[in-house]
py3Dmol code that shows the C-alpha trace and the ligand (Angstrom):
import py3Dmol

protein = """\
ATOM      1  CA  MET A   1      88.118 113.848 108.999  1.00  0.00           C
ATOM      2  CA  GLN A   2      90.232 115.268 111.816  1.00  0.00           C
ATOM      3  CA  THR A   3      87.634 116.456 114.342  1.00  0.00           C
ATOM      4  CA  GLN A   4      89.884 117.245 117.312  1.00  0.00           C
ATOM      5  CA  SER A   5      92.980 119.362 117.322  1.00  0.00           C
ATOM      6  CA  PHE A   6      96.027 117.304 118.186  1.00  0.00           C
ATOM      7  CA  GLU A   7      96.449 119.294 121.411  1.00  0.00           C
ATOM      8  CA  GLU A   8      92.934 118.288 122.510  1.00  0.00           C
ATOM      9  CA  ARG A   9      93.428 114.604 121.818  1.00  0.00           C
ATOM     10  CA  PRO A  10      93.532 112.825 125.196  1.00  0.00           C
ATOM     11  CA  HIS A  11      96.949 111.295 125.704  1.00  0.00           C
ATOM     12  CA  VAL A  12      99.631 110.535 128.240  1.00  0.00           C
ATOM     13  CA  TYR A  13     103.071 112.034 127.868  1.00  0.00           C
ATOM     14  CA  ARG A  14     105.764 111.084 130.325  1.00  0.00           C
ATOM     15  CA  PRO A  15     109.299 112.317 129.830  1.00  0.00           C
ATOM     16  CA  GLY A  16     112.202 109.899 130.024  1.00  0.00           C
ATOM     17  CA  THR A  17     115.831 109.592 129.044  1.00  0.00           C
ATOM     18  CA  GLY A  18     115.563 106.550 126.756  1.00  0.00           C
ATOM     19  CA  PRO A  19     113.804 106.173 123.406  1.00  0.00           C
ATOM     20  CA  VAL A  20     110.241 107.393 122.960  1.00  0.00           C
ATOM     21  CA  LEU A  21     107.682 104.586 123.088  1.00  0.00           C
ATOM     22  CA  LEU A  22     104.448 105.353 121.256  1.00  0.00           C
ATOM     23  CA  MET A  23     102.044 103.143 123.191  1.00  0.00           C
ATOM     24  CA  LEU A  24      98.833 102.042 121.472  1.00  0.00           C
ATOM     25  CA  HIS A  25      96.123 100.349 123.537  1.00  0.00           C
ATOM     26  CA  GLY A  26      93.778  97.547 122.535  1.00  0.00           C
ATOM     27  CA  THR A  27      89.994  97.637 122.099  1.00  0.00           C
ATOM     28  CA  GLY A  28      88.384  98.564 125.410  1.00  0.00           C
ATOM     29  CA  GLY A  29      91.679  99.767 126.855  1.00  0.00           C
ATOM     30  CA  ASN A  30      92.861 103.324 127.186  1.00  0.00           C
ATOM     31  CA  GLU A  31      95.906 105.547 127.090  1.00  0.00           C
ATOM     32  CA  THR A  32      96.782 104.984 130.751  1.00  0.00           C
ATOM     33  CA  ASP A  33      96.460 101.219 131.048  1.00  0.00           C
ATOM     34  CA  ILE A  34      99.013 100.500 128.314  1.00  0.00           C
ATOM     35  CA  VAL A  35     101.732 102.538 130.081  1.00  0.00           C
ATOM     36  CA  SER A  36     102.633  99.555 132.303  1.00  0.00           C
ATOM     37  CA  LEU A  37     103.772  97.730 129.149  1.00  0.00           C
ATOM     38  CA  ALA A  38     106.163 100.597 128.394  1.00  0.00           C
ATOM     39  CA  ASP A  39     107.555 100.257 131.931  1.00  0.00           C
ATOM     40  CA  ALA A  40     108.133  96.544 131.373  1.00  0.00           C
ATOM     41  CA  LEU A  41     109.955  97.247 128.107  1.00  0.00           C
ATOM     42  CA  ASP A  42     112.102 100.172 129.209  1.00  0.00           C
ATOM     43  CA  PRO A  43     111.492 102.038 132.477  1.00  0.00           C
ATOM     44  CA  ASP A  44     113.688 104.901 131.219  1.00  0.00           C
ATOM     45  CA  ALA A  45     111.699 105.427 128.029  1.00  0.00           C
ATOM     46  CA  ALA A  46     109.689 108.534 127.352  1.00  0.00           C
ATOM     47  CA  VAL A  47     106.065 107.526 126.824  1.00  0.00           C
ATOM     48  CA  LEU A  48     103.577 108.996 124.389  1.00  0.00           C
ATOM     49  CA  SER A  49     100.229 107.231 124.631  1.00  0.00           C
ATOM     50  CA  PRO A  50      97.252 108.595 122.688  1.00  0.00           C
ATOM     51  CA  ARG A  51      93.660 107.514 123.188  1.00  0.00           C
ATOM     52  CA  GLY A  52      91.884 105.818 120.293  1.00  0.00           C
ATOM     53  CA  THR A  53      89.320 108.164 118.753  1.00  0.00           C
ATOM     54  CA  VAL A  54      86.678 105.578 117.815  1.00  0.00           C
ATOM     55  CA  THR A  55      84.141 104.026 120.201  1.00  0.00           C
ATOM     56  CA  GLU A  56      82.437 100.697 119.651  1.00  0.00           C
ATOM     57  CA  ASN A  57      79.758  99.836 122.219  1.00  0.00           C
ATOM     58  CA  GLY A  58      81.481 102.161 124.650  1.00  0.00           C
ATOM     59  CA  MET A  59      84.923 100.663 124.032  1.00  0.00           C
ATOM     60  CA  LEU A  60      87.751 102.819 122.736  1.00  0.00           C
ATOM     61  CA  ARG A  61      89.484 101.789 119.499  1.00  0.00           C
ATOM     62  CA  PHE A  62      91.730 103.336 116.876  1.00  0.00           C
ATOM     63  CA  PHE A  63      89.637 102.607 113.745  1.00  0.00           C
ATOM     64  CA  ARG A  64      86.221 101.281 112.751  1.00  0.00           C
ATOM     65  CA  ARG A  65      85.494  97.677 111.931  1.00  0.00           C
ATOM     66  CA  MET A  66      82.491  95.906 110.488  1.00  0.00           C
ATOM     67  CA  GLY A  67      82.952  92.869 112.733  1.00  0.00           C
ATOM     68  CA  GLU A  68      85.684  91.046 114.599  1.00  0.00           C
ATOM     69  CA  GLY A  69      88.709  90.941 112.310  1.00  0.00           C
ATOM     70  CA  VAL A  70      86.803  92.684 109.478  1.00  0.00           C
ATOM     71  CA  PHE A  71      88.303  96.134 109.202  1.00  0.00           C
ATOM     72  CA  ASP A  72      87.015  99.283 107.537  1.00  0.00           C
ATOM     73  CA  VAL A  73      90.278  99.675 105.624  1.00  0.00           C
ATOM     74  CA  ASP A  74      89.514 103.219 104.447  1.00  0.00           C
ATOM     75  CA  ASP A  75      89.107 104.168 108.106  1.00  0.00           C
ATOM     76  CA  VAL A  76      92.333 102.342 109.020  1.00  0.00           C
ATOM     77  CA  ILE A  77      94.107 104.508 106.441  1.00  0.00           C
ATOM     78  CA  ALA A  78      92.391 107.716 107.594  1.00  0.00           C
ATOM     79  CA  LYS A  79      93.090 107.066 111.279  1.00  0.00           C
ATOM     80  CA  ALA A  80      96.723 106.122 110.571  1.00  0.00           C
ATOM     81  CA  GLY A  81      97.004 109.529 108.868  1.00  0.00           C
ATOM     82  CA  ASP A  82      95.488 111.266 111.930  1.00  0.00           C
ATOM     83  CA  LEU A  83      97.885 109.410 114.192  1.00  0.00           C
ATOM     84  CA  ALA A  84     100.841 110.403 112.010  1.00  0.00           C
ATOM     85  CA  GLY A  85      99.709 114.021 112.394  1.00  0.00           C
ATOM     86  CA  PHE A  86      99.385 113.639 116.165  1.00  0.00           C
ATOM     87  CA  VAL A  87     102.854 112.097 116.465  1.00  0.00           C
ATOM     88  CA  THR A  88     104.367 114.879 114.367  1.00  0.00           C
ATOM     89  CA  TRP A  89     102.605 117.465 116.550  1.00  0.00           C
ATOM     90  CA  ALA A  90     103.770 115.724 119.759  1.00  0.00           C
ATOM     91  CA  ARG A  91     107.368 115.514 118.569  1.00  0.00           C
ATOM     92  CA  GLU A  92     107.420 119.273 118.255  1.00  0.00           C
ATOM     93  CA  HIS A  93     105.222 120.059 121.283  1.00  0.00           C
ATOM     94  CA  TYR A  94     107.271 117.910 123.666  1.00  0.00           C
ATOM     95  CA  GLU A  95     110.539 118.953 122.027  1.00  0.00           C
ATOM     96  CA  LEU A  96     111.551 115.412 121.159  1.00  0.00           C
ATOM     97  CA  GLY A  97     113.834 116.517 118.353  1.00  0.00           C
ATOM     98  CA  ASP A  98     115.110 113.507 116.434  1.00  0.00           C
ATOM     99  CA  ARG A  99     114.947 111.028 119.335  1.00  0.00           C
ATOM    100  CA  PRO A 100     114.156 107.496 118.207  1.00  0.00           C
ATOM    101  CA  MET A 101     110.469 106.612 118.466  1.00  0.00           C
ATOM    102  CA  ILE A 102     109.081 103.086 118.418  1.00  0.00           C
ATOM    103  CA  ALA A 103     105.377 102.261 118.124  1.00  0.00           C
ATOM    104  CA  VAL A 104     104.309  99.507 120.530  1.00  0.00           C
ATOM    105  CA  GLY A 105     100.769  98.226 120.239  1.00  0.00           C
ATOM    106  CA  PHE A 106      98.540  95.484 121.535  1.00  0.00           C
ATOM    107  CA  SER A 107      95.713  94.033 119.431  1.00  0.00           C
ATOM    108  CA  ASN A 108      93.810  96.966 117.871  1.00  0.00           C
ATOM    109  CA  GLY A 109      96.738  99.171 118.931  1.00  0.00           C
ATOM    110  CA  ALA A 110      99.143  96.801 117.169  1.00  0.00           C
ATOM    111  CA  ASN A 111      97.034  97.034 114.028  1.00  0.00           C
ATOM    112  CA  ILE A 112      97.004 100.841 113.946  1.00  0.00           C
ATOM    113  CA  GLY A 113     100.716 100.884 114.832  1.00  0.00           C
ATOM    114  CA  LEU A 114     101.445  98.603 111.889  1.00  0.00           C
ATOM    115  CA  ALA A 115      99.286 100.728 109.587  1.00  0.00           C
ATOM    116  CA  LEU A 116     101.102 103.845 110.815  1.00  0.00           C
ATOM    117  CA  GLY A 117     104.503 102.293 110.172  1.00  0.00           C
ATOM    118  CA  MET A 118     103.455 100.887 106.785  1.00  0.00           C
ATOM    119  CA  LEU A 119     101.842 104.108 105.497  1.00  0.00           C
ATOM    120  CA  HIS A 120     103.980 106.753 107.241  1.00  0.00           C
ATOM    121  CA  PRO A 121     107.563 105.485 107.456  1.00  0.00           C
ATOM    122  CA  ASP A 122     108.645 109.125 107.599  1.00  0.00           C
ATOM    123  CA  VAL A 123     106.965 109.251 111.034  1.00  0.00           C
ATOM    124  CA  ILE A 124     107.505 105.719 112.429  1.00  0.00           C
ATOM    125  CA  GLN A 125     110.060 103.181 111.232  1.00  0.00           C
ATOM    126  CA  ARG A 126     110.003 100.733 114.123  1.00  0.00           C
ATOM    127  CA  VAL A 127     106.950  98.840 115.327  1.00  0.00           C
ATOM    128  CA  ILE A 128     106.414  96.156 117.948  1.00  0.00           C
ATOM    129  CA  ALA A 129     103.086  94.413 117.409  1.00  0.00           C
ATOM    130  CA  PHE A 130     101.624  92.188 120.148  1.00  0.00           C
ATOM    131  CA  SER A 131      98.723  90.068 118.843  1.00  0.00           C
ATOM    132  CA  GLY A 132      98.383  92.140 115.669  1.00  0.00           C
ATOM    133  CA  MET A 133      97.109  91.424 112.159  1.00  0.00           C
ATOM    134  CA  TYR A 134      97.642  92.521 108.598  1.00  0.00           C
ATOM    135  CA  PRO A 135      95.692  95.815 108.678  1.00  0.00           C
ATOM    136  CA  PHE A 136      94.724  96.303 105.010  1.00  0.00           C
ATOM    137  CA  ALA A 137      92.535  93.213 104.303  1.00  0.00           C
ATOM    138  CA  ASP A 138      92.961  92.268 100.626  1.00  0.00           C
ATOM    139  CA  ARG A 139      94.907  95.406  99.680  1.00  0.00           C
ATOM    140  CA  PRO A 140      98.670  95.184  99.204  1.00  0.00           C
ATOM    141  CA  THR A 141     101.105  97.258 101.235  1.00  0.00           C
ATOM    142  CA  PRO A 142     101.558 100.370  99.081  1.00  0.00           C
ATOM    143  CA  LEU A 143     105.060 101.571  99.996  1.00  0.00           C
ATOM    144  CA  GLN A 144     108.594 100.206  99.971  1.00  0.00           C
ATOM    145  CA  LEU A 145     109.846 100.006 103.564  1.00  0.00           C
ATOM    146  CA  GLU A 146     113.559  99.285 103.252  1.00  0.00           C
ATOM    147  CA  GLY A 147     114.451 101.388 106.301  1.00  0.00           C
ATOM    148  CA  SER A 148     111.815  99.881 108.600  1.00  0.00           C
ATOM    149  CA  ARG A 149     112.079  97.252 111.353  1.00  0.00           C
ATOM    150  CA  MET A 150     109.087  95.409 112.708  1.00  0.00           C
ATOM    151  CA  LEU A 151     108.697  92.822 115.454  1.00  0.00           C
ATOM    152  CA  VAL A 152     105.555  90.716 115.099  1.00  0.00           C
ATOM    153  CA  LEU A 153     104.529  88.697 118.164  1.00  0.00           C
ATOM    154  CA  GLY A 154     101.483  86.503 118.566  1.00  0.00           C
ATOM    155  CA  GLY A 155      99.903  83.195 119.500  1.00  0.00           C
ATOM    156  CA  ASP A 156      99.368  80.218 117.205  1.00  0.00           C
ATOM    157  CA  ALA A 157      95.815  79.748 118.531  1.00  0.00           C
ATOM    158  CA  ASP A 158      94.694  83.391 118.481  1.00  0.00           C
ATOM    159  CA  ALA A 159      91.082  83.491 117.252  1.00  0.00           C
ATOM    160  CA  MET A 160      91.028  87.323 117.250  1.00  0.00           C
ATOM    161  CA  ALA A 161      94.304  87.866 115.372  1.00  0.00           C
ATOM    162  CA  PRO A 162      94.743  84.587 113.474  1.00  0.00           C
ATOM    163  CA  ALA A 163      98.247  83.313 112.759  1.00  0.00           C
ATOM    164  CA  ALA A 164      97.347  83.231 109.030  1.00  0.00           C
ATOM    165  CA  SER A 165      96.971  87.018 109.093  1.00  0.00           C
ATOM    166  CA  GLY A 166     100.343  87.225 110.838  1.00  0.00           C
ATOM    167  CA  ASP A 167     101.766  85.100 107.988  1.00  0.00           C
ATOM    168  CA  ARG A 168     100.324  87.560 105.477  1.00  0.00           C
ATOM    169  CA  LEU A 169     101.745  90.472 107.447  1.00  0.00           C
ATOM    170  CA  GLU A 170     105.187  88.888 107.553  1.00  0.00           C
ATOM    171  CA  ALA A 171     105.081  88.103 103.816  1.00  0.00           C
ATOM    172  CA  GLU A 172     103.955  91.615 102.850  1.00  0.00           C
ATOM    173  CA  LEU A 173     106.514  93.319 105.084  1.00  0.00           C
ATOM    174  CA  THR A 174     109.242  91.134 103.615  1.00  0.00           C
ATOM    175  CA  ARG A 175     108.026  91.815 100.064  1.00  0.00           C
ATOM    176  CA  VAL A 176     108.329  95.587 100.562  1.00  0.00           C
ATOM    177  CA  GLY A 177     111.802  95.314 102.074  1.00  0.00           C
ATOM    178  CA  ALA A 178     111.173  95.789 105.805  1.00  0.00           C
ATOM    179  CA  ALA A 179     113.342  93.896 108.293  1.00  0.00           C
ATOM    180  CA  VAL A 180     110.701  91.765 110.017  1.00  0.00           C
ATOM    181  CA  GLU A 181     111.114  89.399 112.935  1.00  0.00           C
ATOM    182  CA  ARG A 182     108.277  87.123 113.908  1.00  0.00           C
ATOM    183  CA  GLN A 183     107.773  85.049 117.016  1.00  0.00           C
ATOM    184  CA  LEU A 184     104.815  82.711 117.126  1.00  0.00           C
ATOM    185  CA  ARG A 185     104.227  81.227 120.571  1.00  0.00           C
ATOM    186  CA  ALA A 186     101.729  78.636 121.743  1.00  0.00           C
ATOM    187  CA  GLY A 187      98.446  80.154 122.875  1.00  0.00           C
ATOM    188  CA  GLY A 188      95.878  82.843 122.148  1.00  0.00           C
ATOM    189  CA  HIS A 189      95.306  86.596 122.226  1.00  0.00           C
ATOM    190  CA  GLY A 190      97.417  88.395 124.800  1.00  0.00           C
ATOM    191  CA  ILE A 191     100.919  89.387 125.828  1.00  0.00           C
ATOM    192  CA  ALA A 192     103.172  86.620 127.146  1.00  0.00           C
ATOM    193  CA  GLU A 193     106.158  87.244 129.401  1.00  0.00           C
ATOM    194  CA  GLN A 194     108.470  85.631 126.809  1.00  0.00           C
ATOM    195  CA  GLU A 195     107.226  88.185 124.246  1.00  0.00           C
ATOM    196  CA  VAL A 196     107.977  91.097 126.554  1.00  0.00           C
ATOM    197  CA  ALA A 197     111.494  89.681 126.983  1.00  0.00           C
ATOM    198  CA  ARG A 198     111.889  89.339 123.206  1.00  0.00           C
ATOM    199  CA  ALA A 199     110.660  92.897 122.659  1.00  0.00           C
ATOM    200  CA  ARG A 200     113.064  94.194 125.295  1.00  0.00           C
ATOM    201  CA  ALA A 201     115.977  92.464 123.558  1.00  0.00           C
ATOM    202  CA  TRP A 202     114.837  93.692 120.116  1.00  0.00           C
ATOM    203  CA  LEU A 203     114.627  97.270 121.422  1.00  0.00           C
ATOM    204  CA  SER A 204     118.165  97.153 122.737  1.00  0.00           C
ATOM    205  CA  GLU A 205     119.635  95.842 119.439  1.00  0.00           C
TER     206      GLU A 205
END
"""
ligand_1 = """\
9
MLT
C 90.896 94.788 115.701
O 89.729 95.071 115.575
O 91.804 95.594 115.570
C 91.212 93.383 116.036
O 90.145 92.565 115.739
C 91.626 93.192 117.428
C 90.747 93.883 118.426
O 89.604 93.505 118.653
O 91.196 94.824 119.034
"""
view = py3Dmol.view(width=600, height=400)
view.addModel(protein, "pdb")
view.setStyle({"model": 0}, {"cartoon": {"style": "trace"}})
view.addModel(ligand_1, "xyz")
view.setStyle({"model": 1}, {"stick": {}})
view.zoomTo()
view.show()
């Protein structure tokens, strides 16, 4: 259920001349700390960075989970719908017109960004996921996504977002027609400099 109006939802908006980057923080992060990633990707970008509406032991998140890596998929779907509503509101409120918007998320933010792009391609068609996972557990991706582009970045030894879930994500996105690029680097959960460089290049394509 939508409990806050979109206007009341805590968020950062920073105008810019480039594309609009929808920045989505990880568990325990917030809407301000993820802005530095936007700066690293494109210092000219406009930034829209909402706060996750769920708390888990005092940490902010974007959807509920039963345990690490075990998602409440109905809540993923509900919160992706809320986020789609917020983005639609923000597009009008900040007079963004039809400027391109790309969701960029880390960890839990990557997972909600992927869910948003996979369930609401009318709102978001491009997603960059750092250390993300397939967000719908054993459920298939419901929509065809021929117009969508996704960049999936992660580590081959990530215990939080296992590479096998990234494989599933890549396979599902491909099955539904999205243009997906995947880069698997050595290492665990996090954002590597080489991934930021890859994302920057992907954004400018
Ligand atoms: C999630 O819950 O979305 C993932 O396990 C990653 C995280 O802890 O943020």
